[in-house]
N, C-alpha and C positions, 0 to 999 in steps of 0.2 A: 637453058642448057648451054647457051653460047658462052656465058661468062666463065664457068669452070674450065672450059677448054681453050679460052683465049690465050694466045702466045705459047701454046704447048706443042704445036705441030700435029695435033690429033685432028683428023677429019671427023666431023660429026654429021649425023643425019637424023632427022626427026620425021617419023611417019605417023599420021593420025587417020583413023577411020572410025566412022560412026558419029552419032550425035553427042557431042560433048555437053550439050545443054541438059542432058538427063542426069548428070553427075552432081550430087548434092555438094554443098560447100565443104562439109567436113571430110567427105571422101576425097574431094579434089585436093584438099590440103595434105592428106596422107599421101596421095599419089605424087604430088609435087615434091614432097619431102623424100620419097623413095627415089625418084629420078635424081634429085639433087645429090643425095648421099651416094647412090650407085655411080653416077658420073664422076663425082669427086674421088671416090675410091679408085676408079679406073685411071684417072689422071695421076693420082699419087702413087699407085702401087703396081699397075699392070704392065707398064711398058708398051701399051697398045698404040697403034697408029690410026685406028678407026674405032668409033663407037656409034652404034645405032640404037635409037630409042624408038620403040613402036608402041603406040597407045591405041588400043582397040576397044570400042564400046559396042557391045552386042548384048547377049544375055547377061554378061558380067563385064566388069572393067578389067582389062588385061594390060599390064605395063611390062614390056620386055626390053631389057637392056643387054645388048650384045657387043662384045669387043674382040679384038684379035690379039690380046695380050697374053700374059703368062698363065692365065687361069686364076682361080681364086679359092681361098680357104673359107669354108662356111663360118668359122668361128668369128670372123670379123664383121658378120652381117646379121647379128642377132637383132639389132634394132629394126631391120627391114622385116624380119619374121614376126617380131612383136607387133609392128604396125598392121601386118596382114591379120593377125589374130584379133586385134582390136576391132576390126571391121568385118569379122567373120569370113576372112579370105584365106589364101594360101600363098606361100613363098617357096619357090624351088630354085635350085642352082644346078646348072649342067655345064660340063666342059665341052667346048666345041672342037671339032677336028679341022686342022691339025693343032691349032692353038686357040686360046681365048676362053671366054666364059659367056654363059647366057643366064641372066637372072629373069625369072618370070614371077611377077607379083599379080595376083588376081583378087578381086573383091566382088561380092554380089551387088547388084544394083537394086535400089528399092522398087 
């Protein structure tokens, strides 16, 4: 996550909870790609000053990316939705108040 935000002035935070060791390699690859694409989109398009990535491992894997930028249009994120479908998960987008976006990507654990 550090590399896409280097030299942008965007403050980044990563929060992780739960046992990452239960995530199989294929699912981990999908989750990493989701984070990489979402953070890259934040840097390039949102005008955000902060981005927070939260990874939660519980009954399912949940990856939440939140920023304080201009918000986001769903049309640019079809790849993230497709990745969720490939692993039997879900992808949702919400606008946060007063500005920003929240992307929530979930996938079942084996």
